C-alpha positions as CSV (number, residue, x, y, z in Angstrom):
1,M,-35.8,-15.8,12.6
2,T,-33.2,-15.0,15.3
3,T,-34.4,-15.6,18.8
4,E,-34.0,-12.5,21.0
5,A,-31.1,-12.8,23.5
6,R,-32.1,-12.0,27.1
7,L,-29.8,-11.1,29.9
8,T,-30.3,-13.4,32.9
9,L,-28.3,-14.6,35.8
10,E,-28.1,-18.0,34.1
11,V,-26.5,-16.4,31.0
12,V,-23.8,-14.8,33.2
13,F,-23.1,-18.1,35.0
14,D,-22.9,-19.9,31.6
15,A,-20.4,-17.3,30.3
16,Y,-18.3,-17.8,33.5
17,F,-18.0,-21.5,32.9
18,D,-17.1,-21.0,29.3
19,C,-14.5,-18.5,30.2
20,R,-13.0,-20.7,32.9
21,R,-12.3,-23.5,30.4
22,T,-9.5,-21.5,28.9
23,K,-8.3,-19.6,31.9
24,R,-8.4,-22.3,34.6
25,N,-6.1,-21.6,37.6
26,S,-5.0,-18.2,36.3
27,I,-4.5,-15.7,39.1
28,N,-7.4,-13.5,38.1
29,Q,-9.7,-16.5,37.7
30,L,-8.8,-17.8,41.2
31,R,-9.4,-14.4,42.8
32,F,-12.7,-14.1,41.1
33,E,-13.7,-17.7,42.1
34,A,-12.8,-17.1,45.8
35,D,-16.2,-15.4,46.1
36,L,-17.7,-16.7,43.0
37,E,-21.4,-16.4,43.6
38,S,-21.3,-12.9,44.9
39,N,-19.0,-11.8,42.1
40,L,-21.3,-13.2,39.4
41,V,-24.4,-11.8,41.0
42,A,-22.8,-8.4,41.2
43,L,-21.7,-8.6,37.6
44,Y,-25.2,-9.5,36.5
45,R,-26.6,-6.6,38.4
46,D,-24.1,-4.2,36.9
47,L,-24.9,-5.4,33.4
48,A,-28.7,-5.3,34.0
49,S,-28.6,-1.8,35.4
50,G,-26.2,-0.4,32.8
51,N,-23.6,0.3,35.5
52,Y,-21.0,-2.2,34.2
53,K,-17.5,-0.6,33.8
54,I,-14.6,-2.2,32.0
55,G,-11.6,-2.9,34.2
56,R,-7.9,-2.6,33.8
57,S,-6.1,-4.5,31.1
58,I,-2.7,-6.2,31.3
59,A,-0.3,-5.5,28.4
60,F,2.8,-7.6,27.7
61,I,5.0,-8.7,24.8
62,V,5.5,-12.1,23.4
63,T,8.6,-12.7,21.3
64,Y,7.9,-16.0,19.6
65,P,7.3,-16.6,16.7
66,K,7.5,-12.8,16.3
67,V,7.4,-9.8,18.6
68,R,3.9,-8.5,19.2
69,E,1.7,-6.9,21.9
70,V,-1.0,-8.8,23.8
71,W,-3.7,-6.9,25.8
72,A,-5.3,-9.2,28.3
73,A,-8.6,-8.1,29.8
74,D,-9.4,-8.7,33.5
75,F,-11.1,-12.0,34.1
76,R,-14.4,-10.3,35.0
77,D,-14.3,-8.5,31.7
78,R,-13.6,-11.8,29.9
79,V,-16.8,-13.2,31.3
80,V,-18.6,-10.3,29.7
81,H,-16.9,-11.1,26.4
82,H,-18.4,-14.5,26.6
83,V,-21.8,-13.1,27.4
84,I,-21.6,-11.1,24.1
85,Y,-20.1,-14.0,22.2
86,N,-22.7,-16.6,23.4
87,A,-25.5,-14.2,22.5
88,I,-24.6,-13.3,18.9
89,A,-22.1,-16.0,17.6
90,G,-24.8,-18.2,16.2
91,R,-26.5,-15.5,14.1
92,F,-23.1,-14.5,12.5
93,Y,-21.7,-18.0,12.0
94,S,-24.7,-18.8,9.8
95,R,-23.7,-15.8,7.6
96,F,-20.0,-16.7,7.3
97,I,-18.7,-18.5,4.3
98,R,-17.7,-22.2,4.6
99,D,-14.0,-21.3,4.0
100,S,-13.4,-18.9,6.8
101,Y,-11.4,-21.1,9.2
102,A,-10.2,-19.1,12.2
103,C,-11.9,-19.1,15.6
104,I,-15.0,-20.9,14.4
105,P,-16.2,-24.1,16.2
106,G,-15.4,-27.2,14.2
107,R,-12.8,-25.5,12.0
108,G,-9.3,-24.2,12.5
109,T,-5.9,-24.8,11.0
110,H,-6.4,-28.4,10.1
111,D,-9.7,-27.8,8.5
112,G,-8.2,-24.9,6.5
113,L,-5.4,-27.3,5.5
114,R,-7.8,-30.0,4.3
115,R,-10.0,-27.5,2.4
116,V,-7.1,-25.6,0.7
117,S,-5.4,-28.9,-0.2
118,G,-8.7,-30.0,-1.8
119,F,-8.8,-26.8,-3.8
120,A,-5.3,-27.4,-5.1
121,R,-6.1,-30.9,-6.1
122,S,-9.4,-29.9,-7.7
123,I,-8.1,-27.1,-9.9
124,T,-5.1,-29.1,-11.0
125,R,-7.1,-32.2,-11.7
126,N,-5.1,-34.0,-9.0
127,W,-1.9,-32.3,-10.0
128,T,-2.1,-33.3,-13.7
129,R,-2.5,-29.8,-15.2
130,P,-1.0,-26.4,-14.3
131,A,-2.9,-23.9,-12.1
132,F,-1.9,-20.9,-10.0
133,F,-2.5,-19.7,-6.5
134,L,-2.4,-16.2,-5.0
135,K,-1.6,-15.6,-1.3
136,A,-2.3,-12.2,0.3
137,D,-2.8,-10.7,3.7
138,V,-4.2,-7.5,5.1
139,A,-1.6,-5.0,6.2
140,N,-1.5,-4.3,10.0
141,F,-4.9,-5.9,10.3
142,F,-6.0,-5.7,14.0
143,N,-4.6,-2.2,14.5
144,A,-6.3,-0.9,11.3
145,I,-9.8,-2.1,12.1
146,D,-12.2,0.9,12.2
147,R,-14.3,0.5,15.3
148,G,-17.1,2.7,13.9
149,I,-17.4,0.5,10.8
150,L,-17.3,-2.6,13.0
151,I,-20.1,-1.5,15.2
152,G,-22.3,-0.8,12.1
153,L,-21.6,-4.3,10.8
154,I,-22.5,-5.9,14.1
155,E,-25.6,-3.8,14.9
156,S,-27.2,-4.6,11.6
157,H,-27.8,-8.1,13.1
158,V,-28.3,-7.2,16.7
159,Q,-31.5,-5.5,17.8
160,E,-31.5,-6.0,21.6
161,P,-30.9,-2.6,23.3
162,W,-28.9,-4.1,26.2
163,L,-26.7,-6.1,23.9
164,R,-26.1,-3.2,21.5
165,S,-25.1,-1.0,24.4
166,L,-22.7,-3.7,25.8
167,I,-21.1,-4.4,22.4
168,R,-20.6,-0.6,21.8
169,Q,-18.9,-0.4,25.2
170,V,-16.5,-3.3,24.6
171,A,-15.8,-2.5,20.9
172,L,-15.1,1.2,21.6
173,H,-13.1,0.6,24.7
174,D,-9.5,1.9,24.7
175,P,-7.5,-0.4,26.9
176,R,-4.4,1.8,27.0
177,P,-5.2,4.3,29.8
178,G,-4.3,2.7,33.1
179,A,-3.1,-0.6,31.6
180,A,-0.7,-2.6,33.7
181,M,2.5,-2.9,31.6
182,R,3.9,-6.3,32.5
183,S,6.9,-6.3,30.1
184,P,9.9,-3.9,30.2
185,P,9.8,-0.7,28.1
186,A,12.7,-2.2,26.0
187,L,10.5,-5.0,24.8
188,F,7.6,-2.7,24.0
189,A,10.0,-0.6,21.9
190,R,10.8,-3.7,19.8
191,V,7.3,-3.8,18.5
192,P,7.1,-1.9,15.1
193,R,5.2,1.3,15.6
194,H,2.6,0.5,13.0
195,K,1.9,-2.8,14.7
196,S,1.6,-1.4,18.2
197,L,-1.8,-0.5,19.7
198,L,-0.1,2.1,21.8
199,H,0.4,4.1,18.6
200,A,-2.9,3.3,16.8
201,P,-5.0,6.3,15.6
202,A,-8.1,7.2,17.6
203,G,-11.0,5.0,16.7
204,K,-8.8,2.3,15.2
205,G,-7.6,-1.1,16.4
206,L,-8.7,-4.0,18.5
207,P,-6.6,-5.5,21.3
208,I,-5.0,-8.8,20.5
209,G,-5.8,-11.3,23.2
210,N,-9.6,-11.0,23.7
211,L,-12.3,-13.4,22.5
212,T,-14.3,-10.5,21.2
213,S,-11.4,-9.2,19.2
214,Q,-11.1,-12.5,17.4
215,F,-14.8,-12.8,16.8
216,F,-15.2,-9.1,15.7
217,A,-12.3,-9.6,13.3
218,N,-14.2,-12.4,11.5
219,V,-17.3,-10.3,11.3
220,Y,-15.2,-7.5,9.8
221,L,-13.5,-9.5,7.1
222,N,-16.7,-11.4,6.3
223,E,-17.5,-8.5,4.1
224,M,-14.4,-9.3,2.1
225,D,-15.4,-13.0,2.0
226,Q,-18.8,-12.2,0.6
227,H,-17.3,-9.9,-2.0
228,V,-14.8,-12.5,-3.2
229,K,-17.4,-15.3,-3.4
230,H,-20.4,-13.4,-4.8
231,C,-18.9,-10.5,-6.8
232,L,-15.6,-11.9,-8.0
233,K,-17.1,-15.4,-8.2
234,A,-14.0,-17.0,-6.9
235,R,-14.7,-20.7,-6.4
236,H,-11.5,-21.7,-4.7
237,Y,-10.9,-19.2,-1.9
238,G,-10.0,-19.6,1.8
239,R,-9.2,-17.3,4.7
240,Y,-7.5,-17.8,8.0
241,V,-7.7,-14.6,10.1
242,D,-6.2,-12.1,7.5
243,D,-4.3,-14.6,5.4
244,M,-6.2,-15.4,2.1
245,V,-5.5,-17.8,-0.7
246,L,-7.2,-18.1,-4.1
247,F,-6.7,-20.4,-7.0
248,H,-7.3,-20.1,-10.8
249,E,-6.0,-21.5,-14.0
250,D,-5.1,-18.0,-15.3
251,P,-2.6,-15.8,-13.3
252,D,-4.0,-12.7,-14.9
253,V,-7.3,-13.4,-13.3
254,L,-5.6,-13.7,-9.9
255,N,-3.8,-10.4,-10.5
256,T,-7.1,-8.7,-11.4
257,W,-8.8,-10.2,-8.3
258,Y,-6.0,-8.9,-6.1
259,M,-6.5,-5.3,-7.3
260,Q,-10.3,-5.6,-6.9
261,M,-9.9,-7.0,-3.4
262,D,-7.5,-4.2,-2.4
263,E,-9.9,-1.6,-3.8
264,F,-12.8,-3.1,-1.9
265,L,-10.9,-3.2,1.4
266,K,-9.8,0.5,1.0
267,S,-13.3,1.8,0.0
268,R,-15.5,-0.3,2.4
269,L,-13.3,-1.3,5.4
270,G,-10.5,1.2,5.6
271,L,-7.9,-1.6,5.1
272,H,-5.5,-2.5,2.3
273,L,-3.5,-5.6,1.3
274,H,0.2,-5.8,2.2
275,P,2.1,-5.0,-1.0
276,R,5.2,-7.0,0.0
277,K,3.2,-10.1,1.0
278,K,1.6,-10.8,-2.3
279,H,2.7,-14.2,-3.6
280,L,1.6,-15.6,-7.0
281,N,3.0,-18.8,-8.3
282,R,2.2,-22.2,-9.7
283,A,0.3,-24.4,-7.3
284,D,2.8,-27.3,-7.7
285,T,5.7,-25.2,-6.3
286,G,4.2,-25.5,-2.8
287,I,1.4,-23.5,-1.0
288,D,2.3,-22.2,2.5
289,F,-1.0,-22.0,4.5
290,T,-1.8,-22.2,8.2
291,G,1.6,-23.5,9.1
292,F,1.7,-26.3,6.5
293,I,3.3,-26.6,3.0
294,I,1.0,-28.3,0.5
295,K,2.8,-29.9,-2.5
296,P,1.7,-32.5,-5.1
297,G,0.9,-35.7,-3.3
298,R,2.3,-34.6,0.1
299,I,2.0,-32.1,2.9
300,Y,4.6,-30.9,5.3
301,L,4.7,-29.0,8.5
302,R,6.3,-25.6,8.0
303,R,9.9,-25.6,9.3
304,T,9.3,-22.6,11.5
305,S,6.4,-24.4,13.1
306,L,8.5,-27.5,13.8
307,S,11.4,-25.3,15.1
308,G,9.1,-24.2,18.0
309,C,8.9,-27.7,19.3
310,K,12.7,-28.2,19.0
311,R,13.2,-24.9,20.8
312,K,11.3,-26.2,23.8
313,I,13.2,-29.4,23.8
314,R,16.5,-27.5,23.7
315,A,15.3,-25.4,26.7
316,W,14.5,-28.6,28.6
317,E,17.9,-30.0,27.8
318,R,19.7,-26.8,28.9
319,K,18.0,-27.2,32.3
320,G,19.5,-30.6,32.7
321,S,16.5,-32.6,31.3
322,P,14.5,-32.5,34.6
323,V,11.6,-35.1,35.0
324,D,9.6,-33.5,37.8
325,A,5.8,-33.7,37.5
326,A,5.4,-30.1,36.3
327,T,8.0,-30.5,33.6
328,L,6.6,-33.8,32.4
329,T,3.1,-32.3,32.1
330,A,4.2,-29.1,30.3
331,L,6.6,-30.8,27.9
332,S,4.4,-33.8,27.1
333,Q,1.4,-31.4,26.3
334,S,3.6,-29.4,23.9
335,L,5.0,-32.6,22.3
336,N,1.5,-34.1,21.9
337,S,0.4,-30.9,20.2
338,Y,3.2,-31.0,17.6
339,L,2.9,-34.7,17.1
340,G,-0.8,-34.3,16.5
341,M,0.0,-31.7,13.8
342,L,2.6,-34.0,12.2
343,R,0.0,-36.8,12.0
344,Q,-2.0,-34.7,9.7
345,V,0.8,-34.5,7.1
346,N,3.7,-36.6,5.8
347,G,5.6,-36.2,9.0
348,Y,6.7,-39.7,10.0
349,K,10.4,-38.9,10.0
350,A,9.9,-35.7,11.9
351,R,7.7,-37.5,14.5
352,K,10.4,-40.2,14.9
353,S,13.1,-37.6,15.3
354,L,11.2,-35.7,18.0
355,C,10.4,-38.9,20.0
356,Q,14.0,-40.1,19.9
357,R,15.1,-36.7,21.1
358,V,13.1,-37.0,24.3
359,E,13.3,-40.8,24.7
360,S,15.2,-40.4,28.0
361,L,12.3,-38.4,29.4
362,F,10.3,-41.5,29.7
363,L,13.0,-44.2,30.0
364,L,14.7,-42.5,32.9
365,A,11.7,-41.6,35.0
366,D,9.9,-43.7,37.5
367,D,6.3,-43.4,38.8
368,D,7.4,-40.7,41.3
369,C,8.9,-38.6,38.5
370,T,12.5,-39.0,39.8
371,K,15.4,-40.0,37.6
372,T,16.5,-43.6,37.8
373,K,19.2,-45.6,36.2
374,P,18.1,-47.9,33.4
375,S,18.3,-51.6,34.2
376,F,20.1,-52.5,31.0
């Protein structure tokens, strides 16, 4: 039985500390922290009295790995997102299938890689017999989410009046009016119209960039997960956000499942599978999932993923290969992230190449982060 969530000052403080972990030293966080206790007490009072109002969002464009909009909520509103998440996450995580990998504690891209790689080995008897895989994803996923359907899915497991009211306010909020547009109009114009929240129909779409959007997206597609596992009886199925992969010995079964999944999405969730992103092939040809390529007996990091690290190294080289403290910290953190991914796969040669590329970063820097001549 689910314990009733209560709104207390301690709950708001806990949400603040959770939020601060990922937004440490951002401008909005520092402004909020300048008068922290008063701001948190005022936020708690607004939530308790029902006077809480959502603030102004910041919209900007990222261009890598592809052009897309990001809608960042004000730090105060992010704290509220954590209040919601902390109150209801546990009761939904227990309902999610094991093979939903995105934005769930203890899972993620590497967990998805291991699980899907295990599916491939299992259905092919360790690559000794033929089998097939189907990859599919939802067309224009975040912008096509129906907020009314979403609220119904959430409220079926949320009974607390204060929490239901707060979830409705956040889920139904339109961040577009009054938003601070931090990228030039030319960049916003590069976003395909059907992928832009600026052009989403009324009542549709969640802003990419908020914790609640990521969590609500999982709640939304959990309906599909349950359908695939319990109605289609697919044993080997995994999902990362809106990317899905299924395995079977018979490609005709996979084609049938694809049509049934598409029909379920249309009739129950107002979504549909992207017709040009359906990929059906033999498992031993290579399975592209969560940034990795799974092949018989080996796994590689996707080339486009590795190119991101090389792009950062080239940018560092174009600046003259500086070794100041800020550069050392930023570049080493990025390198460690990619090297960590490469350690999960057959990536020795790629790791060696990256380390040789930035060898001078460490050989030519002293303790004060200034360039020195080598002694040899």
